[in-house]
C-alpha distance (Angstrom), angle and dihedral (degrees) to the residues before:
residue distance angle dihedral
M1 . . .
I2 3.80 . .
D3 3.79 112.8 .
Y4 3.81 99.9 -128.8
N5 3.78 120.2 -166.5
L6 3.80 102.3 -128.0
D7 3.82 90.4 -157.6
E8 3.80 87.4 66.7
L9 3.81 94.4 46.0
M10 3.79 103.7 42.5
S11 3.79 139.0 40.8
H12 3.83 90.4 -144.0
K13 3.79 108.7 108.0
R14 3.79 138.3 -169.7
T15 3.78 114.3 -24.3
M16 3.80 94.9 1.9
R17 3.78 94.4 62.5
L18 3.78 100.0 89.3
I19 3.81 104.0 175.1
D20 3.79 117.3 80.6
R21 3.78 104.3 -158.1
V22 3.79 148.0 -14.8
I23 3.80 111.9 -108.7
S24 3.81 99.3 -175.7
H25 3.77 144.3 -25.7
D26 3.78 143.7 -179.8
D27 3.80 133.1 -177.3
K28 3.85 93.7 -65.3
N29 3.81 106.3 18.2
I30 3.77 142.6 56.6
V31 3.78 133.6 -174.8
A32 3.79 116.1 -159.8
E33 3.78 129.9 175.8
V34 3.79 137.0 -137.7
T35 3.80 122.8 -171.9
I36 3.79 114.2 -160.4
N37 3.79 111.6 -134.9
S38 3.79 135.5 152.0
N39 3.83 91.1 -89.1
T40 3.81 94.2 52.7
T41 3.81 113.1 120.6
F42 3.83 111.3 -102.9
F43 3.84 91.6 21.3
K44 3.79 108.0 143.2
K45 3.79 131.3 158.5
G46 3.79 91.7 -4.2
V47 3.82 97.6 -53.5
I48 3.78 146.2 73.1
P49 3.83 117.9 -141.0
S50 3.79 111.9 -109.3
W51 3.82 92.6 -124.6
V52 3.83 86.6 76.0
G53 3.81 85.0 72.9
V54 3.82 87.9 80.6
E55 3.80 89.3 62.4
Y56 3.81 91.5 46.1
A57 3.81 87.5 56.5
A58 3.82 92.6 45.6
Q59 3.79 91.7 50.7
A60 3.80 91.8 49.6
V61 3.81 86.7 55.1
A62 3.82 89.8 48.7
A63 3.81 90.2 52.4
F64 3.82 89.7 48.2
S65 3.81 90.0 52.7
G66 3.81 90.2 49.2
I67 3.81 91.9 50.7
C68 3.82 91.1 49.6
A69 3.81 90.8 51.1
K70 3.81 91.9 46.9
E71 3.81 92.4 50.2
K72 3.82 89.8 52.4
N73 3.84 91.3 46.5
E74 3.79 88.6 -117.9
K75 3.77 129.3 136.7
N76 3.79 114.9 -96.7
R77 3.81 111.0 -110.7
V78 3.79 128.0 -150.0
G79 3.79 114.0 -109.9
F80 3.79 133.9 -161.6
L81 3.78 127.5 -139.6
L82 3.81 105.5 -124.8
S83 3.76 102.6 177.9
C84 3.75 144.2 0.3
R85 3.79 115.0 -160.0
R86 3.75 133.2 -173.0
Y87 3.80 99.3 -0.8
K88 3.77 104.9 -174.7
C89 3.79 122.0 177.6
T90 3.79 126.4 178.3
Q91 3.79 93.4 -150.4
S92 3.78 135.8 46.5
E93 3.80 96.6 -135.9
F94 3.77 146.5 13.3
I95 3.80 114.9 -123.5
L96 3.78 137.8 -144.8
G97 3.80 109.5 -74.3
D98 3.82 96.9 21.6
V99 3.79 112.1 140.8
I100 3.79 106.9 -155.3
E101 3.79 121.0 -161.2
V102 3.78 110.6 -155.3
H103 3.81 114.6 -156.2
A104 3.81 119.9 -168.6
T105 3.80 127.0 -179.3
E106 3.78 121.7 -166.1
E107 3.81 109.4 -131.4
F108 3.81 96.6 178.5
N109 3.79 139.7 -6.2
D110 3.79 130.2 178.4
D111 3.84 95.1 177.6
N112 3.82 91.9 -96.1
M113 3.82 103.7 43.2
G114 3.76 129.0 38.6
G115 3.79 138.5 178.0
Y116 3.81 124.1 -152.8
N117 3.79 137.3 -174.5
C118 3.78 111.3 -149.4
A119 3.79 137.0 -172.8
L120 3.79 133.5 -176.6
Y121 3.80 122.1 -145.9
I122 3.79 132.5 -167.4
R123 3.81 117.2 -168.3
G124 3.80 89.3 -14.1
A125 3.80 95.4 -54.1
E126 3.79 120.3 115.7
V127 3.81 108.6 -120.3
A128 3.82 102.7 167.8
T129 3.80 143.2 16.9
V130 3.80 132.2 -169.6
T131 3.81 139.6 165.6
L132 3.81 115.6 -137.0
S133 3.77 135.1 -171.5
A134 3.78 123.9 -163.2
Y135 3.79 138.4 -171.5
I136 3.81 124.0 -146.9
P137 3.80 112.8 -171.1
D138 3.79 119.0 -146.0
N139 3.78 88.7 -127.0
I140 3.81 121.7 23.2
N141 3.79 89.4 -157.3
D142 3.80 88.7 66.6
M143 3.79 87.8 62.7
V144 3.80 92.4 50.7
T145 3.81 98.1 43.8
G146 3.78 97.0 38.9
G147 3.79 93.8 -113.0
L148 3.80 94.7 144.5
């Protein structure tokens, strides 16, 4: 396992960065990890709603994108989640102490658009799946100034 600095890989900061670490990756896959504790964002009354799993998957994809940029000696670019399809979760919440492995596989990428199949596991059992698509503009300023 390489100890990646998530601050260098992702634009998510402080309480909005929900994944804790990257466990492994290769040219098409990443495994990230989230440990649910009382300081975890969205933790309330001992649980986190399972819909937050979509964001865990999206942030694993963001970390994957950051790793790819780093390995090419390129600057990390901000991406946007375009769609989330077929989110299925076998439980309604994640509980204190859960260690969630987030697996994401890149299905396609043309440098601006990407598609990813993701799954979440707790203690080796698959608990959620989702398909995501993301857009990474060449220049984030184009998004802000309307230069598209």
